[in-house]
DRENPA-3360 file (N, C-alpha, C; in nm, 2 decimals, always signed):
BEGIN
1 = MNTFNVPT = +12.43/+24.34/-10.19/+12.34/+24.39/-10.28/+12.21/+24.42/-10.21 ~ +12.14/+24.52/-10.25/+12.01/+24.56/-10.19/+11.91/+24.47/-10.24 ~ +11.84/+24.40/-10.15/+11.73/+24.31/-10.19/+11.59/+24.39/-10.18 ~ +11.51/+24.35/-10.27/+11.38/+24.41/-10.27/+11.28/+24.33/-10.18 ~ +11.19/+24.41/-10.13/+11.09/+24.34/-10.04/+10.99/+24.26/-10.14 ~ +10.94/+24.16/-10.08/+10.83/+24.08/-10.15/+10.70/+24.14/-10.11 ~ +10.63/+24.20/-10.21/+10.51/+24.27/-10.17/+10.40/+24.17/-10.13 ~ +10.32/+24.20/-10.03/+10.21/+24.12/-9.99/+10.08/+24.17/-10.06;
9 = REDVSENN = +9.98/+24.10/-10.05/+9.85/+24.13/-10.12/+9.81/+24.28/-10.09 ~ +9.83/+24.32/-9.96/+9.79/+24.46/-9.92/+9.88/+24.56/-9.99 ~ +10.00/+24.53/-10.03/+10.09/+24.62/-10.09/+10.07/+24.65/-10.24 ~ +9.99/+24.57/-10.30/+9.98/+24.58/-10.45/+9.84/+24.64/-10.50 ~ +9.84/+24.67/-10.62/+9.72/+24.73/-10.68/+9.60/+24.63/-10.67 ~ +9.48/+24.68/-10.69/+9.36/+24.60/-10.69/+9.37/+24.49/-10.80 ~ +9.42/+24.52/-10.92/+9.43/+24.42/-11.02/+9.53/+24.31/-10.98 ~ +9.64/+24.35/-10.92/+9.74/+24.25/-10.87/+9.68/+24.17/-10.76;
17 = QAIFDNLN = +9.60/+24.23/-10.67/+9.54/+24.16/-10.56/+9.45/+24.04/-10.62 ~ +9.38/+24.07/-10.73/+9.29/+23.97/-10.79/+9.38/+23.86/-10.85 ~ +9.49/+23.89/-10.90/+9.59/+23.79/-10.96/+9.65/+23.71/-10.84 ~ +9.68/+23.78/-10.73/+9.73/+23.71/-10.61/+9.63/+23.60/-10.57 ~ +9.50/+23.65/-10.56/+9.39/+23.55/-10.52/+9.39/+23.43/-10.61 ~ +9.40/+23.46/-10.74/+9.39/+23.34/-10.84/+9.51/+23.25/-10.82 ~ +9.63/+23.31/-10.80/+9.75/+23.23/-10.78/+9.74/+23.15/-10.66 ~ +9.68/+23.21/-10.55/+9.66/+23.13/-10.42/+9.57/+23.02/-10.45;
25 = KALGFVPN = +9.46/+23.04/-10.52/+9.37/+22.93/-10.55/+9.44/+22.82/-10.64 ~ +9.51/+22.86/-10.73/+9.57/+22.76/-10.83/+9.70/+22.69/-10.77 ~ +9.78/+22.76/-10.70/+9.91/+22.71/-10.65/+9.91/+22.69/-10.50 ~ +9.82/+22.75/-10.43/+9.83/+22.75/-10.28/+9.92/+22.85/-10.22 ~ +9.98/+22.93/-10.30/+10.07/+23.05/-10.26/+10.10/+23.13/-10.38 ~ +10.15/+23.25/-10.35/+10.20/+23.34/-10.45/+10.35/+23.33/-10.45 ~ +10.41/+23.27/-10.55/+10.56/+23.27/-10.55/+10.62/+23.41/-10.54 ~ +10.73/+23.41/-10.47/+10.79/+23.54/-10.44/+10.83/+23.62/-10.57;
33 = LYATYAHS = +10.87/+23.55/-10.67/+10.91/+23.61/-10.80/+10.79/+23.68/-10.86 ~ +10.67/+23.60/-10.86/+10.55/+23.66/-10.92/+10.51/+23.78/-10.83 ~ +10.52/+23.77/-10.70/+10.49/+23.89/-10.62/+10.57/+24.01/-10.65 ~ +10.70/+23.98/-10.68/+10.79/+24.09/-10.72/+10.75/+24.16/-10.85 ~ +10.70/+24.09/-10.94/+10.65/+24.15/-11.06/+10.54/+24.25/-11.03 ~ +10.47/+24.23/-10.92/+10.35/+24.31/-10.88/+10.40/+24.45/-10.82 ~ +10.53/+24.47/-10.81/+10.57/+24.61/-10.78/+10.52/+24.70/-10.90 ~ +10.50/+24.65/-11.01/+10.44/+24.72/-11.13/+10.29/+24.69/-11.13;
41 = DTALENYL = +10.21/+24.78/-11.17/+10.07/+24.76/-11.18/+10.03/+24.67/-11.30 ~ +10.12/+24.66/-11.39/+10.09/+24.59/-11.52/+10.18/+24.46/-11.54 ~ +10.30/+24.46/-11.49/+10.40/+24.36/-11.53/+10.36/+24.22/-11.49 ~ +10.29/+24.19/-11.38/+10.25/+24.06/-11.34/+10.15/+24.00/-11.44 ~ +10.05/+24.08/-11.47/+9.95/+24.03/-11.56/+10.01/+24.01/-11.70 ~ +10.09/+24.11/-11.75/+10.15/+24.09/-11.88/+10.24/+23.97/-11.88 ~ +10.32/+23.95/-11.78/+10.41/+23.83/-11.78/+10.33/+23.70/-11.78 ~ +10.23/+23.69/-11.69/+10.15/+23.57/-11.68/+10.07/+23.54/-11.82;
49 = NFANAKTS = +10.03/+23.64/-11.88/+9.96/+23.63/-12.01/+10.06/+23.57/-12.11 ~ +10.18/+23.62/-12.11/+10.29/+23.58/-12.20/+10.33/+23.44/-12.17 ~ +10.35/+23.41/-12.04/+10.40/+23.28/-12.00/+10.30/+23.17/-12.02 ~ +10.17/+23.20/-12.02/+10.06/+23.10/-12.03/+10.00/+23.11/-12.17 ~ +10.06/+23.18/-12.26/+10.00/+23.19/-12.40/+10.02/+23.05/-12.47 ~ +9.93/+23.03/-12.57/+9.94/+22.91/-12.65/+10.08/+22.90/-12.71 ~ +10.13/+22.77/-12.73/+10.26/+22.75/-12.78/+10.25/+22.61/-12.85 ~ +10.34/+22.59/-12.95/+10.35/+22.46/-13.01/+10.44/+22.36/-12.93;
57 = LSGKEKEV = +10.49/+22.41/-12.82/+10.57/+22.32/-12.73/+10.49/+22.26/-12.63 ~ +10.52/+22.14/-12.59/+10.45/+22.07/-12.48/+10.50/+22.12/-12.35 ~ +10.43/+22.09/-12.24/+10.47/+22.12/-12.11/+10.61/+22.07/-12.08 ~ +10.64/+21.95/-12.12/+10.77/+21.89/-12.10/+10.88/+21.97/-12.17 ~ +10.85/+22.00/-12.30/+10.94/+22.08/-12.38/+10.97/+22.22/-12.32 ~ +10.86/+22.28/-12.27/+10.88/+22.41/-12.21/+10.98/+22.40/-12.09 ~ +10.97/+22.30/-12.01/+11.06/+22.28/-11.90/+11.20/+22.26/-11.94 ~ +11.22/+22.19/-12.06/+11.35/+22.17/-12.11/+11.42/+22.31/-12.14;
65 = VNLAVSQV = +11.34/+22.40/-12.20/+11.39/+22.53/-12.23/+11.41/+22.61/-12.10 ~ +11.31/+22.61/-12.01/+11.32/+22.68/-11.89/+11.45/+22.65/-11.81 ~ +11.48/+22.52/-11.80/+11.59/+22.47/-11.72/+11.72/+22.51/-11.79 ~ +11.73/+22.49/-11.92/+11.86/+22.53/-11.99/+11.88/+22.68/-11.98 ~ +11.78/+22.76/-12.01/+11.80/+22.90/-12.01/+11.84/+22.95/-11.87 ~ +11.77/+22.90/-11.77/+11.79/+22.95/-11.63/+11.93/+22.91/-11.58 ~ +11.98/+22.80/-11.63/+12.12/+22.76/-11.60/+12.22/+22.85/-11.66 ~ +12.20/+22.88/-11.79/+12.29/+22.98/-11.85/+12.29/+23.11/-11.78;
73 = NDCIYCLS = +12.17/+23.16/-11.75/+12.16/+23.29/-11.68/+12.18/+23.28/-11.53 ~ +12.22/+23.16/-11.48/+12.25/+23.14/-11.34/+12.15/+23.20/-11.24 ~ +12.02/+23.16/-11.27/+11.91/+23.21/-11.18/+11.87/+23.10/-11.09 ~ +11.91/+23.10/-10.96/+11.88/+23.00/-10.86/+11.73/+22.99/-10.84 ~ +11.66/+23.11/-10.84/+11.52/+23.10/-10.82/+11.45/+23.02/-10.93 ~ +11.48/+23.05/-11.05/+11.41/+22.98/-11.16/+11.46/+22.84/-11.17 ~ +11.58/+22.81/-11.14/+11.63/+22.67/-11.14/+11.56/+22.59/-11.04 ~ +11.54/+22.65/-10.92/+11.46/+22.58/-10.81/+11.32/+22.56/-10.85;
81 = AHTAIGKM = +11.25/+22.66/-10.90/+11.11/+22.65/-10.94/+11.10/+22.55/-11.05 ~ +11.18/+22.55/-11.15/+11.16/+22.47/-11.27/+11.22/+22.33/-11.24 ~ +11.30/+22.31/-11.14/+11.33/+22.17/-11.10/+11.21/+22.11/-11.04 ~ +11.14/+22.18/-10.96/+11.01/+22.12/-10.90/+10.91/+22.10/-11.01 ~ +10.89/+22.19/-11.11/+10.80/+22.18/-11.21/+10.84/+22.07/-11.31 ~ +10.97/+22.06/-11.33/+11.02/+21.95/-11.42/+10.99/+21.81/-11.36 ~ +11.00/+21.80/-11.23/+10.96/+21.67/-11.16/+10.81/+21.64/-11.18 ~ +10.73/+21.75/-11.17/+10.59/+21.74/-11.19/+10.56/+21.69/-11.34;
89 = NGFTDEQI = +10.65/+21.72/-11.43/+10.63/+21.69/-11.57/+10.70/+21.55/-11.60 ~ +10.75/+21.48/-11.50/+10.80/+21.35/-11.52/+10.95/+21.33/-11.53 ~ +11.02/+21.44/-11.52/+11.17/+21.43/-11.53/+11.23/+21.38/-11.40 ~ +11.33/+21.30/-11.41/+11.40/+21.25/-11.29/+11.51/+21.36/-11.25 ~ +11.56/+21.35/-11.13/+11.67/+21.44/-11.08/+11.78/+21.44/-11.18 ~ +11.82/+21.32/-11.23/+11.94/+21.31/-11.32/+11.91/+21.38/-11.45 ~ +11.79/+21.36/-11.50/+11.75/+21.42/-11.63/+11.74/+21.57/-11.62 ~ +11.69/+21.62/-11.50/+11.69/+21.77/-11.48/+11.83/+21.83/-11.48;
97 = LELRAGRA = +11.92/+21.76/-11.42/+12.06/+21.81/-11.42/+12.12/+21.81/-11.57 ~ +12.09/+21.71/-11.64/+12.13/+21.71/-11.78/+12.07/+21.82/-11.86 ~ +11.94/+21.84/-11.84/+11.87/+21.95/-11.91/+11.93/+22.09/-11.87 ~ +11.96/+22.10/-11.75/+12.02/+22.23/-11.70/+12.16/+22.25/-11.77 ~ +12.23/+22.14/-11.80/+12.36/+22.15/-11.87/+12.34/+22.17/-12.02 ~ +12.21/+22.17/-12.07/+12.18/+22.19/-12.21/+12.19/+22.07/-12.30 ~ +12.16/+21.95/-12.24/+12.16/+21.83/-12.32/+12.06/+21.73/-12.26 ~ +12.03/+21.63/-12.33/+11.94/+21.52/-12.29/+11.97/+21.39/-12.35;
105 = SFNDKLDA = +12.07/+21.32/-12.30/+12.11/+21.19/-12.36/+12.00/+21.09/-12.36 ~ +11.90/+21.11/-12.28/+11.79/+21.01/-12.27/+11.68/+21.03/-12.38 ~ +11.69/+21.14/-12.46/+11.59/+21.16/-12.56/+11.65/+21.25/-12.67 ~ +11.67/+21.20/-12.79/+11.73/+21.28/-12.90/+11.66/+21.41/-12.93 ~ +11.53/+21.40/-12.93/+11.45/+21.52/-12.97/+11.47/+21.63/-12.86 ~ +11.45/+21.59/-12.73/+11.47/+21.69/-12.63/+11.61/+21.73/-12.62 ~ +11.71/+21.65/-12.66/+11.85/+21.69/-12.66/+11.87/+21.80/-12.76 ~ +11.81/+21.79/-12.88/+11.82/+21.90/-12.98/+11.76/+22.03/-12.92;
113 = LARLARNI = +11.64/+22.02/-12.85/+11.58/+22.13/-12.80/+11.66/+22.20/-12.68 ~ +11.72/+22.12/-12.60/+11.80/+22.17/-12.49/+11.92/+22.24/-12.54 ~ +11.99/+22.17/-12.64/+12.11/+22.23/-12.70/+12.07/+22.37/-12.77 ~ +11.96/+22.37/-12.84/+11.92/+22.50/-12.90/+11.89/+22.61/-12.80 ~ +11.82/+22.58/-12.69/+11.78/+22.67/-12.59/+11.91/+22.73/-12.53 ~ +12.00/+22.64/-12.49/+12.13/+22.68/-12.43/+12.21/+22.77/-12.53 ~ +12.21/+22.73/-12.66/+12.29/+22.80/-12.76/+12.23/+22.94/-12.78 ~ +12.10/+22.95/-12.80/+12.04/+23.08/-12.82/+12.07/+23.17/-12.70;
121 = TENRGNTD = +12.06/+23.12/-12.58/+12.08/+23.20/-12.46/+12.23/+23.24/-12.45 ~ +12.32/+23.15/-12.47/+12.46/+23.18/-12.46/+12.51/+23.28/-12.56 ~ +12.45/+23.27/-12.68/+12.50/+23.35/-12.80/+12.40/+23.47/-12.82 ~ +12.31/+23.49/-12.73/+12.22/+23.60/-12.74/+12.15/+23.60/-12.88 ~ +12.10/+23.49/-12.92/+12.03/+23.48/-13.05/+12.11/+23.45/-13.17 ~ +12.24/+23.45/-13.16/+12.32/+23.42/-13.28/+12.35/+23.27/-13.28 ~ +12.25/+23.20/-13.31/+12.24/+23.05/-13.30/+12.34/+22.99/-13.40 ~ +12.41/+22.89/-13.35/+12.50/+22.81/-13.44/+12.42/+22.73/-13.54;
129 = ADVLENFF = +12.47/+22.73/-13.66/+12.40/+22.67/-13.77/+12.38/+22.52/-13.74 ~ +12.48/+22.45/-13.69/+12.48/+22.31/-13.66/+12.37/+22.27/-13.56 ~ +12.36/+22.36/-13.46/+12.26/+22.33/-13.35/+12.12/+22.35/-13.41 ~ +12.10/+22.45/-13.50/+11.97/+22.47/-13.56/+11.94/+22.36/-13.66 ~ +12.03/+22.32/-13.73/+12.01/+22.21/-13.83/+11.97/+22.08/-13.75 ~ +12.03/+22.05/-13.64/+12.00/+21.93/-13.56/+11.86/+21.94/-13.51 ~ +11.82/+22.06/-13.46/+11.69/+22.09/-13.41/+11.58/+22.05/-13.52 ~ +11.60/+22.10/-13.64/+11.51/+22.06/-13.75/+11.52/+21.92/-13.79;
137 = AQGYTKAN = +11.63/+21.86/-13.78/+11.65/+21.72/-13.81/+11.58/+21.63/-13.72 ~ +11.55/+21.67/-13.60/+11.48/+21.59/-13.50/+11.33/+21.61/-13.51 ~ +11.28/+21.68/-13.61/+11.14/+21.69/-13.64/+11.07/+21.82/-13.59 ~ +11.15/+21.91/-13.54/+11.09/+22.04/-13.50/+11.07/+22.12/-13.62 ~ +10.98/+22.22/-13.61/+10.94/+22.30/-13.72/+10.98/+22.45/-13.70 ~ +10.96/+22.53/-13.80/+10.99/+22.67/-13.78/+10.90/+22.73/-13.68 ~ +10.77/+22.69/-13.66/+10.69/+22.73/-13.56/+10.74/+22.70/-13.42 ~ +10.80/+22.58/-13.41/+10.86/+22.54/-13.28/+10.98/+22.63/-13.25;
145 = LIDTISLV = +11.06/+22.66/-13.36/+11.17/+22.75/-13.34/+11.13/+22.89/-13.28 ~ +11.03/+22.95/-13.34/+10.98/+23.08/-13.30/+10.93/+23.07/-13.16 ~ +10.85/+22.96/-13.12/+10.80/+22.94/-12.99/+10.92/+22.92/-12.89 ~ +11.02/+22.85/-12.93/+11.14/+22.83/-12.84/+11.21/+22.97/-12.81 ~ +11.23/+23.04/-12.91/+11.29/+23.18/-12.90/+11.21/+23.26/-12.80 ~ +11.07/+23.26/-12.82/+10.98/+23.34/-12.74/+11.00/+23.29/-12.59 ~ +11.01/+23.16/-12.57/+11.02/+23.11/-12.44/+11.15/+23.14/-12.38 ~ +11.26/+23.15/-12.46/+11.39/+23.19/-12.40/+11.37/+23.33/-12.35;
153 = GDKTISNY = +11.30/+23.42/-12.43/+11.28/+23.56/-12.38/+11.20/+23.56/-12.26 ~ +11.09/+23.49/-12.25/+11.01/+23.48/-12.13/+11.09/+23.44/-12.01 ~ +11.17/+23.34/-12.02/+11.24/+23.29/-11.90/+11.35/+23.39/-11.87 ~ +11.41/+23.45/-11.97/+11.52/+23.55/-11.94/+11.47/+23.66/-11.86 ~ +11.34/+23.71/-11.89/+11.28/+23.82/-11.81/+11.28/+23.78/-11.66 ~ +11.23/+23.66/-11.63/+11.23/+23.62/-11.49/+11.37/+23.60/-11.43 ~ +11.46/+23.55/-11.51/+11.59/+23.53/-11.46/+11.65/+23.67/-11.42 ~ +11.63/+23.77/-11.51/+11.69/+23.90/-11.48/+11.62/+23.97/-11.36;
161 = IHSTTQVP = +11.49/+23.95/-11.35/+11.42/+24.01/-11.24/+11.48/+23.95/-11.11 ~ +11.50/+23.82/-11.10/+11.55/+23.76/-10.98/+11.70/+23.81/-10.96 ~ +11.78/+23.80/-11.06/+11.92/+23.84/-11.05/+11.93/+23.98/-11.00 ~ +11.84/+24.07/-11.04/+11.84/+24.21/-10.99/+11.79/+24.23/-10.85 ~ +11.67/+24.16/-10.82/+11.61/+24.18/-10.70/+11.65/+24.09/-10.58 ~ +11.70/+23.97/-10.62/+11.75/+23.88/-10.52/+11.64/+23.84/-10.41 ~ +11.51/+23.83/-10.46/+11.41/+23.80/-10.36/+11.43/+23.65/-10.32 ~ +11.39/+23.62/-10.19/+11.42/+23.48/-10.14/+11.35/+23.37/-10.23;
169 = VDFPVAPS = +11.42/+23.26/-10.24/+11.37/+23.15/-10.31/+11.27/+23.08/-10.22 ~ +11.15/+23.05/-10.27/+11.05/+22.99/-10.19/+11.01/+22.85/-10.25 ~ +11.10/+22.79/-10.31/+11.09/+22.65/-10.36/+11.21/+22.57/-10.30 ~ +11.21/+22.44/-10.29/+11.33/+22.37/-10.25/+11.45/+22.41/-10.34 ~ +11.56/+22.46/-10.28/+11.67/+22.51/-10.36/+11.74/+22.41/-10.44 ~ +11.75/+22.43/-10.57/+11.82/+22.34/-10.66/+11.97/+22.34/-10.63 ~ +12.03/+22.22/-10.63/+12.18/+22.22/-10.61/+12.25/+22.29/-10.72 ~ +12.37/+22.34/-10.70/+12.45/+22.40/-10.81/+12.48/+22.28/-10.90;
177 = LEEALV = +12.49/+22.31/-11.03/+12.52/+22.20/-11.12/+12.65/+22.14/-11.09 ~ +12.75/+22.22/-11.06/+12.89/+22.16/-11.03/+12.88/+22.07/-10.91 ~ +12.81/+22.11/-10.80/+12.79/+22.02/-10.68/+12.72/+21.89/-10.72 ~ +12.62/+21.90/-10.79/+12.53/+21.78/-10.83/+12.61/+21.68/-10.92 ~ +12.70/+21.73/-11.00/+12.77/+21.64/-11.09/+12.89/+21.58/-11.03 ~ +12.93/+21.62/-10.91/+13.05/+21.56/-10.84/+13.02/+21.42/-10.80;
% end
């Protein structure tokens, strides 16, 4: 497969250069996937605005969705990035593997969220009624549902960009789920 180059600061528009500078200040580097968005003069800014928008989901809940969706979409880049971010949000390696599998035996509410995120992604939005009913039974609201669906879309965009471009993973590479569960 043809891989895309990862643009450097000098390769991108002035607007994207400013975003690269902000990412460097905030993260210490520009992740390769974000840099790849900068092939477009507008996509990186649009994506970051969408990804960082207000939501009814907590940071931990967002990682539950990110991990479940990225596993379904088989995106090693996002699985690697969100494994690191999941750890920063307090999840253990074992919990992260469970979340990737679309479940969370360690927390009923997060289990309902992980199952919903996986189900929405696998079924392309044709959510199973039982999964949705369980989500609401765990105390989630219609606002949480809409925010979860939006986050599934957000993460799917990044998953597809990586799957298409195959830019190098610049996070510690997450093990395959099958390897890790052996």
